[in-house]
C-alpha positions in Angstrom: 0.1 0.0 0.1 1.3 3.4 -0.9 2.3 5.4 2.1 0.3 8.6 3.0 2.2 11.6 4.0 1.1 15.1 5.2 2.8 18.4 5.4 1.0 19.8 8.5 -0.7 18.6 11.7 -4.5 19.3 12.4 -3.4 20.1 15.9 -2.4 23.5 14.7 -5.9 24.1 13.1 -8.0 26.1 15.6 -11.6 25.4 15.7 -13.8 28.5 16.4 -15.3 26.7 19.5 -11.8 27.2 21.2 -12.1 31.0 20.7 -15.7 30.9 22.0 -14.6 29.0 25.1 -12.0 31.7 25.8 -14.6 34.3 25.5 -16.9 32.5 28.0 -14.1 32.2 30.4 -13.4 36.0 30.3 -17.1 36.8 30.8 -17.5 34.1 33.5 -20.4 32.6 31.4 -21.4 28.9 31.9 -22.5 26.8 29.0 -26.0 26.8 30.4 -26.0 30.6 30.6 -25.0 31.0 27.1 -27.7 28.5 26.0 -30.3 30.5 27.8 -29.0 33.8 26.3 -28.7 32.6 22.6 -31.8 30.3 22.5 -29.7 27.4 21.5 -29.6 24.1 23.4 -26.9 23.4 26.0 -26.0 20.4 24.0 -25.4 22.3 20.9 -23.2 24.8 22.9 -21.2 21.9 24.1 -20.7 20.5 20.7 -19.4 23.8 19.4 -17.0 24.2 22.2 -15.6 20.7 21.8 -15.3 21.2 18.1 -17.9 18.7 17.0 -20.3 21.3 15.5 -19.7 24.4 13.4 -20.7 28.0 14.2 -23.6 28.6 11.9 -24.5 32.1 10.6 -27.6 31.9 12.8 -25.6 31.1 15.9 -23.1 33.7 15.1 -25.9 36.3 14.9 -27.0 35.3 18.3 -23.5 35.6 19.6 -23.4 39.2 18.4 -26.3 40.0 20.5 -24.8 38.3 23.6 -21.4 39.8 23.1 -22.2 43.0 21.5 -18.7 44.1 21.0 -18.0 41.0 18.8 -19.9 41.1 15.5 -21.2 38.0 13.8 -18.7 38.5 10.9 -16.0 37.7 13.4 -17.4 34.2 14.2 -18.3 33.6 10.5 -14.7 34.4 9.5 -13.2 32.1 12.2 -15.5 29.2 10.8 -14.5 30.0 7.2 -10.9 29.9 7.9 -11.1 26.7 9.9 -13.2 25.0 7.2 -10.7 25.9 4.5 -7.7 24.8 6.7 -9.4 21.6 7.4 -10.1 21.0 3.6 -6.4 21.8 2.8 -5.3 19.3 5.6 -7.6 16.6 4.3 -6.2 17.0 0.7 -2.7 16.8 2.1 -3.5 13.8 4.1 -4.6 12.0 1.0 -1.3 12.6 -0.9 0.5 9.2 -1.3 4.1 8.6 -1.9 3.2 7.2 -5.3 1.5 10.6 -6.2 4.6 12.2 -5.2 6.7 10.2 -7.6 4.2 11.0 -10.4 4.7 14.7 -9.6 8.4 14.4 -10.2 7.5 13.4 -13.8 5.5 16.6 -14.1 8.0 19.0 -12.4 9.5 20.1 -15.6 6.3 21.8 -16.8 6.2 24.0 -13.7 9.9 24.9 -14.3 9.2 25.9 -17.8 6.3 28.0 -16.9 8.2 29.4 -14.0 5.4 28.3 -11.5 7.0 28.2 -8.1 6.3 25.8 -5.2 7.5 25.8 -1.5 7.4 22.1 -0.4 6.8 18.7 -2.0 3.3 18.6 -0.8 2.7 22.1 -2.3 4.2 20.8 -5.6 1.7 18.0 -5.8 -1.2 20.4 -5.1 0.0 23.0 -7.6 0.3 20.2 -10.2 -3.2 18.9 -9.5 -4.5 22.5 -10.4 -2.2 22.6 -13.5 -3.2 19.2 -14.7 -6.9 19.8 -13.7 -7.2 16.5 -11.8 -7.9 15.7 -8.3 -5.2 13.0 -8.2 -2.0 12.9 -10.5 -2.2 9.2 -10.6 -5.4 9.6 -12.7 -3.8 11.2 -15.7 -2.5 8.2 -17.4 -6.1 7.1 -18.0 -6.9 10.3 -19.9 -6.7 10.8 -23.7 -3.6 12.7 -25.1 -3.1 14.0 -28.5 -1.0 13.0 -31.4 2.7 14.2 -31.9 5.0 15.2 -34.6 7.3 12.3 -33.9 7.1 9.0 -32.0 7.8 9.3 -28.5 10.9 7.4 -27.2 9.8 4.1 -25.3 11.1 5.8 -22.1 8.5 8.6 -22.3 5.6 7.7 -20.1 1.9 8.6 -20.4 2.2 11.1 -17.6 4.7 13.1 -19.6 2.4 12.8 -22.8 -0.6 14.0 -20.9 1.5 16.8 -19.3 2.6 18.2 -22.6 -1.0 18.1 -23.8 -2.1 20.3 -20.8 0.9 22.5 -21.5 -0.2 23.0 -25.0 -3.8 23.5 -24.0 -2.7 26.3 -21.6 -0.4 27.9 -24.0 -3.4 28.8 -26.4 -5.8 30.0 -23.7 -5.3 33.6 -24.5 -5.7 32.9 -28.3 -9.4 32.2 -28.6 -11.9 32.5 -31.6 -15.1 31.1 -32.5 -14.2 30.5 -36.1 -14.6 26.8 -37.0 -11.9 24.8 -38.6 -11.5 25.6 -42.3 -9.0 23.3 -44.0 -9.8 24.5 -47.4 -9.3 28.1 -46.5 -6.1 27.3 -44.7 -4.8 25.4 -47.8 -5.4 28.6 -49.9 -3.8 30.8 -47.2 -0.4 29.0 -47.4 1.2 31.7 -49.7 0.1 34.4 -47.1 1.6 32.4 -44.3 4.8 31.7 -46.1 5.2 35.5 -46.9 5.3 36.2 -43.2 8.7 34.7 -43.0 10.1 37.6 -45.0 9.1 40.0 -42.4 10.5 40.8 -38.9 11.1 37.9 -36.6 9.3 39.8 -33.9 6.2 39.8 -36.0 6.3 36.0 -36.9 4.2 34.7 -34.0 1.6 37.4 -33.7 1.2 37.4 -37.5 0.7 33.7 -37.7 -1.6 33.8 -34.9 -3.7 36.4 -36.5 -3.9 34.6 -39.9 -4.4 31.2 -38.6 -7.2 32.2 -36.3 -9.1 33.1 -39.5 -9.3 29.4 -40.3 -10.0 28.0 -36.7 -6.4 27.2 -35.9 -5.0 28.2 -32.6 -1.2 28.6 -32.9 1.6 29.3 -30.5 5.5 29.0 -30.1 6.4 27.7 -26.7 9.5 26.7 -24.8 10.6 23.0 -25.3 10.1 20.3 -22.9 13.5 18.5 -23.3 12.5 14.9 -22.4 9.6 15.0 -25.0 11.9 15.8 -27.8 8.8 17.4 -29.5 9.2 20.1 -32.2 5.7 20.4 -33.3 2.3 19.1 -32.2 -1.2 19.3 -33.6 -4.6 18.3 -31.8 -8.0 19.6 -31.5 -10.2 21.4 -28.8 -13.7 20.7 -27.7 -14.9 23.2 -30.3 -13.4 21.0 -33.1 -10.7 23.7 -33.9 -7.0 22.8 -34.5 -4.2 23.5 -32.1 -0.9 23.8 -33.7 2.1 24.3 -31.5 5.7 24.7 -32.4 8.5 24.4 -29.7 12.0 25.9 -29.7 13.5 22.4 -29.7 14.9 23.0 -33.2 16.7 26.2 -31.9 16.7 28.1 -35.2 14.1 29.6 -37.4 14.7 27.6 -40.4 13.6 24.6 -38.3 10.6 26.6 -37.2 9.2 27.2 -40.7 9.7 23.6 -41.8 8.0 22.4 -38.7 5.2 24.9 -39.1 4.2 23.6 -42.7 4.8 20.1 -41.6 2.1 20.6 -38.9 -0.1 22.5 -41.3 -0.2 19.5 -43.5 -1.5 17.5 -40.4 -4.1 20.2 -39.9 -5.3 20.2 -43.4 -5.6 16.4 -43.5 -7.0 16.3 -40.0 -4.4 13.7 -39.1 -4.8 14.5 -35.4 -8.3 12.9 -35.6 -7.1 9.6 -37.0 -7.0 6.8 -34.3 -5.5 3.4 -34.0 -2.9 3.9 -36.8 -0.1 1.4 -37.5 3.4 2.4 -37.1 3.8 2.0 -40.9 0.8 4.2 -41.4 2.1 6.9 -39.1 5.5 6.8 -40.8 3.9 7.2 -44.3 1.9 10.3 -43.0 5.1 11.8 -41.6 6.8 11.3 -44.8 4.1 13.1 -46.7 4.1 15.9 -44.3 7.8 16.3 -44.7 7.5 16.4 -48.5 4.6 18.9 -48.3 6.7 21.3 -46.0 9.8 21.0 -48.4 7.7 21.7 -51.4 5.9 24.7 -49.9 9.2 26.3 -48.8 11.1 25.6 -52.1 9.5 24.8 -55.4 10.7 21.2 -56.0 11.4 21.6 -59.7 13.4 24.9 -59.3 15.3 23.3 -56.4 16.3 20.3 -58.5 17.5 22.7 -61.2 19.4 24.8 -58.7 21.3 21.9 -57.1 22.1 20.4 -60.4 24.4 23.2 -61.2 26.5 22.4 -58.0 27.0 26.2 -57.4 26.7 26.6 -53.6 28.7 29.8 -53.0 27.0 32.6 -51.1 26.0 34.6 -53.9 24.2 31.7 -55.7 22.5 30.7 -52.5 21.3 34.3 -51.8 20.0 34.7 -55.3 18.1 31.4 -55.3 16.5 32.1 -51.9 15.4 35.6 -53.1 13.8 33.9 -56.1 12.0 31.5 -53.9 10.8 34.2 -51.5 12.5 32.5 -48.5 15.0 33.4 -46.0 18.7 32.6 -46.7 18.9 30.2 -43.7 15.9 28.2 -44.9 17.8 27.4 -48.0 21.1 26.7 -46.1 19.2 24.4 -43.8 17.7 22.4 -46.7 21.1 22.0 -48.5 22.7 20.8 -45.3 19.8 18.4 -44.6 20.3 17.0 -48.1 24.1 16.8 -47.5 24.9 19.1 -50.4 27.1 21.3 -48.0 28.7 20.8 -44.6 26.9 21.5 -41.3 29.3 24.3 -40.4 28.9 26.1 -43.9 27.2 29.5 -43.6 25.8 28.8 -40.2 26.6 32.4 -39.2 23.4 33.1 -41.2 21.1 30.9 -38.9 18.9 32.9 -36.7 18.3 31.6 -33.1 14.9 31.4 -31.6 14.9 33.4 -28.3 11.9 32.8 -25.9 
């Protein structure tokens, strides 16, 4: 059986009956006299003083009449504070060592989002709120979304669910009632691609503005290292698409490739497909890769360009201008295709800073 652990003792939680007992002693009132003055039974008075019964609003009002310098709000507040502290104590008393272990899997999300916690117990309670569950052990039973790449076998379901919640929270400020429009999204690709020629500072807000028109909620977020996820697509309860890019790729040319890779998944609603075999998933990923490559660089023009084997800076610059892409996007493609070394022209790579 999992060991239950708590961070505080209920011995330090004061029932309002204790305070009432002190007031009675100061006034030299007996329980019987207080019962006569308030109209409540002596048995009820005894239960309040012993902590077995609460101070109700009606009893607090009678106490106000008896102790005219102590308002009913005083007693009501004491009872409210006691109830809250007891609820917190009961929550903490139900935290098992197993749940603490699960919390360790989720800790990375709090660090990335710069959410602080004070104790191990506080971390568990904070994560319960973050993950929107009453017990962290339950999360592996909940559905999680589809990812750009297969998870490593070492990545557990807790991490997958955590990433899904991380994604959902990241798009909370980016809301729209527009339904998912895959046809419109496909037609908007030239507009989306053109954004890359603008200022880096405008990339994310411009993409968010454009993608919302087609029922796609987009954001760029910090990576969660152990997930190794660069891009992610899923849907919300409204049936809209959620498209997330992380800074795992470090540089903007990776970002643009991943963006159009994920847009392929949105257009084809791959995130709604269930129970696919590994081979089927691999085929979908290959198609998404080709789609992204062809959107960024015209495949026929690219074949003609590389056939010339002229990969000097001037030639690369001219071709990237013809294709309406950034220089680093072309350099990244040439490096991927092993047509130039990974150290060539890397000074032109622009780093993502979040």
